[in-house]
C-alpha positions in Angstrom: 39.2 57.8 20.3 36.2 59.3 18.8 32.9 59.3 21.4 30.1 57.2 19.7 33.5 54.6 19.6 33.5 54.9 22.8 30.1 54.4 24.1 29.9 51.6 21.6 33.0 49.9 23.4 31.4 50.6 26.9 28.0 48.8 25.3 29.8 46.6 24.5 30.6 45.5 27.0 27.9 45.1 29.3 26.4 43.7 26.7 28.3 40.9 26.5 29.3 40.5 30.5 25.3 40.5 30.8 25.1 37.6 28.0 27.7 35.8 30.0 25.8 35.5 32.9 22.2 34.5 31.3 24.2 31.9 29.6 26.7 30.6 32.9 23.0 30.6 34.4 21.8 28.1 31.3 24.6 26.0 31.6 24.1 25.6 35.5 20.8 24.6 35.1 22.0 22.5 31.8 24.3 20.4 34.4 22.1 20.5 37.2 19.3 18.9 34.9 22.5 15.5 33.7 22.9 15.6 37.6 19.0 15.1 38.7 18.4 11.7 35.6 21.8 10.2 36.5 20.9 10.5 40.3 17.8 7.3 41.4 16.1 8.8 44.1 12.4 10.0 44.2 13.6 13.8 45.3 15.8 14.0 42.0 12.5 14.7 39.8 12.8 17.4 42.1 16.1 18.8 42.1 15.0 17.6 37.6 12.2 20.3 38.0 12.5 22.5 41.2 16.6 23.7 40.8 17.1 23.1 36.9 14.2 23.9 35.3 13.9 27.7 37.3 17.7 28.5 36.3 17.6 27.0 32.6 15.0 29.7 33.1 16.4 32.5 35.2 18.9 32.3 32.3 16.5 32.3 29.6 14.6 34.8 31.2 18.1 37.2 32.1 19.2 36.3 28.3 15.8 38.0 26.6 15.8 40.9 29.6 19.7 42.3 28.4 18.6 41.8 24.9 15.5 44.2 25.1 17.3 46.3 27.8 20.1 47.0 26.4 21.1 51.2 25.3 22.0 51.9 22.2 
């Protein structure tokens, strides 16, 4: 295996781990938002916006950051 192929393989695994983490954050945020829509309580809005929105935004930011900071 050449040195370039080894570097590409390492970069792909590093990037795929980061993308998987950001995808998990986005999915958890969407699940929290979906569950808060079913929950009929005044605190459901806080859960929707506070927890679900925060997880969703963190997943999006982490996704974009992992794309920008990926070693080339």
